[in-house]
N, C-alpha and C positions, 0 to 999 in steps of 0.2 A: 568336651565338646559344648557343654552350656556355659561354661565360663567364657569361651571362644564367642558363644552368641550373644553375651552379654555386652561384651566389647563391641561388636558389631551392631549391636541397637545404641550403645551408649551416646554415639554422636546424632542420632535420632531425636534421643531423649533430652538430649543438652539444648537442644534448639526449640523445646517447648516452653523452657525458664530456668529458674534458678534453684540451688538445693532447696528441698524441702524443709522449713522450718518448724519450728512449734507453732507460729502463729497460722500457718497453713494448714495443720494436721488437727489443731483443736477444735477447730468447729465441728468435726466428723468425728470425734473421739466416743464412743459408743458401741452399741450393739444393733444390728438391723435385721431385717427381713428382705433381701433383694429378689425382685419377682421380675421375669420377661417371658411371656408367653405360658408355657408348661415347665420353664424352667424357675426353682427356687433355690435360692441360695441363705445361708446364716453369714453376717459378717460382723467380725468384731475390730474396731480400729482403737489401737492404743496409744496413750499420749507418746511414746517414743516412736510412732510411726510404724510398728508392727501391724501388719493385717492380715488376721485370721479368716479362712473361709472354710465353711462346712456345708456338705450336700444333704440334707435332711433323707433325700430319697434312696442315697445308696451309701451313706456314712464317709464318702471319701473328705478328705481335707487338706489343705495346703496353706501355707505362710508365705505372705509377700512382705516388701518393705518400701515404706516411702521413698522416693528418690528426687524428685523434684516437685517445684511449684509451678502451678500454671501461670504462664505469660501473660502481659498485659493488663496485670493488675485484677485478673480473674482469679476467684475462689476456686480452692481446692488444690489437688495434687496428683502427680503421676506416680505409679511404682512398678516394681518388676516380683513377677513370680519364679519360683527355682527353674523351671522350664524355660524362662526367658520372656512368657507371656506377658505383654503390657497392659495394666489397669490403672482406673484413675478414678477420683473423685470430682463432682463438678457444682456448682450450682450453691443457693444458699436454701436453708430452713425446708420447707415441703418440697421445693423443686428442686431439690439436690437428688443426684443420681450416681449409680456407679457404671463403668464400663469396663469391659473385659475384651480385648482383642476387638471386634468389630461390633460386639452385642451391647446393648444399655440396657441396665436393669433400674426399676423403680424401689426407690426406698422408702420403707417405713418403719417405725421404732420396733425392736422386739427386748422384752422383758430381758436382763442377763443372764436368769436361772433357765430360759427357753433355749438359750444357744447351745448348739451341740446335740440338740434332742430331736432324733431321729423320725418319721412320719410313721403311723400304725398300721401295720400288715393290712392290707385289704378284708374287707368283712368277706367270710364266708356266703354263698348265695345259698338263700333257704330252699329248702325243697320246692319245688314247683316254680320256683322264680324265674329259673332258665333253663331250656329243655338240655338234655342231655348232649346234644350234638354240639353246644359251645362251650363246654366245659367250665372251670374253673377261671378262665381268662376273661369271663365275661366282666365289663364295667372296669377292665383293669387297664392301667397306661404302663407302658413297658418302654424304659426308656436309658439311653448309655451316651457317655459322652469321655472323648481321649483329646489330650492336649498335649503336643511335644514338640520343642523346639518350633514354638511359633505356629505350628499346624495344631488347629484342630476340627474337630467331627462330631457330630450329633446325630443321633436315629432314636426315632420315637415311632410305636405303634400305640393306638388307641382303640380297643377291641369293645363293640358296644353288644348290649345284648340283644339287639335285633338280627345282629350275624351282621352286620356291617364293620369295617375296620377303617380307619385312615392313618398313613405313614406320612413321615418326615425326614428327610436327610440334608443337614446342610454342613458346610465345608468353611472353613476361615483359613485366611494364612496373613500372617504378620512379620513382616523384615524391615530392614534399613531401608529397603528400597519401595516400600509401600504396602498396602494392603489390599485384601480381596475377600469376598464372601459370595457364596452361591447358595440356593436353597433349591429343594425338589420336593413335591409333595404328591400323595397317589391316596386313591381310594377303592373301595371294592369289598368284597366279602370274605368272611372266615367262618372256617370249621374245625372245628379241633374232635379226633376221634382218639381216645387213650393217650398216647405218648405223641402222637403226629398232629401236628397243625398243616393246615392248606389255605393258602391264600389264592383269589384270585383277583387280581389287580386291575385297574382301568388300563394303566399305561405299562406296568412292568409285567403284566402275565399272572402266570401260575406260577406258584413257590409252594414247597413244603418244608417244614422245619421237624426235627426231633425236639421234644418239650422236655426239661427237668426241672425241678424245683429243688434246689438243695437247701435252700433256707427259705424262711416266710417271706423276705421282703426280695429275693432273687429269684429272676426266671432266666435258663438258660434255652437258647434256641440254637440247636446244634453246638459250635462251640464258643458263642457270645452271650455273655452275661448280662443281664438288663436289670436294672432297677425296677421294681414293681409298686405301685401307688395305684389307689383310687382315682379313675379318670375323670377330667372335670368335663373333658367335651362328650363323653357319653355316660350320662348320669342314669 
């Protein structure tokens, strides 16, 4: 199926430019931190066109390969991930960026020795810092992302110490026929009692989840696992 999808994507990719040459790849060789909103990736571009991706939030990794150079004399190149998702680099110097599907991420230099280093576990709340009602999710962001056969979904929760919660759900689709993306956000209040999490959201209404923490950086809500990291939105 993945091989068939690559064949379907090939005519679309070929229209974008010629085969990626060392000259197209060489300006981007190095290691980077790629950031878009609450998403952070480590990216490493090799001279042979191999591109390694690492998520410091949950340890997920993937390797793609440069396929074609950008058309019209524009700098950069486009590549494919194993699941058929298209990615690419464009721009020069400080203005260069990475795009994956429909998402664009800003690039900054990352020391090579820091590539593949995960985010630290969220610090435990000090006694008296948060009330017992909000539990150990206070100040934590939970996020998960899945990409398969050109279709991707992302979900995140930001749990604030004052009892507020902010949620985001996004999906994207990329195929030889075109691409599309949508996003939904919500907000409300949250409360954790023991292993039960209760949400009261403005749009989605009330919901409850069973909470487990199998690893320091992983939280499971019912049957879905999320990467846990300090929340930037809820400091």
